[in-house]
N, C-alpha and C positions, 0 to 999 in steps of 0.2 A: 299758293300752288305748293305743296309740300313736295320737295325731290328728295332723293335721296344722294345724298354726296358723298357715303363713303363708298367704300366698293365693298358692298355684300356679296355673300357667295351666292352663285345662282340656285347652288342646293339648298341654302337655307329656306326656313319655315315662313318666312316673310317673303321672301322672291317665290318660293312654290306657288304658297296662296295668291301672291297677286298673279302669276302666271293663270293660273286656275279662272280666276276672275276675268281676265284678257282674254282668255280661250285659247291663247296661245302661247308658247315658249318664248322666254325673255332672252334677249341675246346679251352676250357677254358687253359690257359697256353702256349697254340700253340706259338713258336714265327713265325710271318709273315716277307718272304723276300720280301718288296716291288716292289724291282728292277726286280721281277721275274714276278711280273704284269705288265710290261710296254708291249704294244701290243696284251695283250690281248682283248677277245672281252666280251662286255655282251651288253644288252639291258637297254636303257636309259626311264624313265618315264618323262617326260618334263611337269612342268606346265608354266602358266603365271601367274605370282605374280606383283603386284600393289606396288610400293616405294610411300612413304607417299604425294611425290610430286605430284602425279597422274603416273606418268611414269609407261609404263608396260614391261616386262621383260620377258625372258624366263629362267627358274631353273631346273635344273635336280632334281627332287625329290626322287627316286630311282634307282639304277642299280640292274637288275634282271639278273640271268645267262643265258646267248644266248644258248638256246638250240636246235636250229635249226639253224646251222652254215650253212651260203648261202640262208636261206630261206628268203623270200621276206616280209619286213617288214608293208608291207599294204595287205597281202594276205587277211585279215580277212575284209577288208570294203568291204561292200556290192557291191560296185560298180566295184570293181577292181582298181580303181583310189586311188593315194591319197587326202587326203581333199584338198579342193581349194588353201587354206593359205598354203599348204606343196609344190602345184605346182610352177616351175619354168616357 
């Protein structure tokens, strides 16, 4: 079991993402069993970023709790279809 023994800030990316995977806020002083998060679902906010050399890449900016288990992630699109750059 992997547990954090350091005192990470509750605002750190690791703790924010763990909170999203747990589906609840993490309390100050709470120990997080990171292995228990394996296989959990969350919704990722993905953004395009640009490296210094101009190369673009996708990066996960934030994880949010998955409140709509099994819901269509593109249901909120006006056309009902994923944007063209997401279609295969």
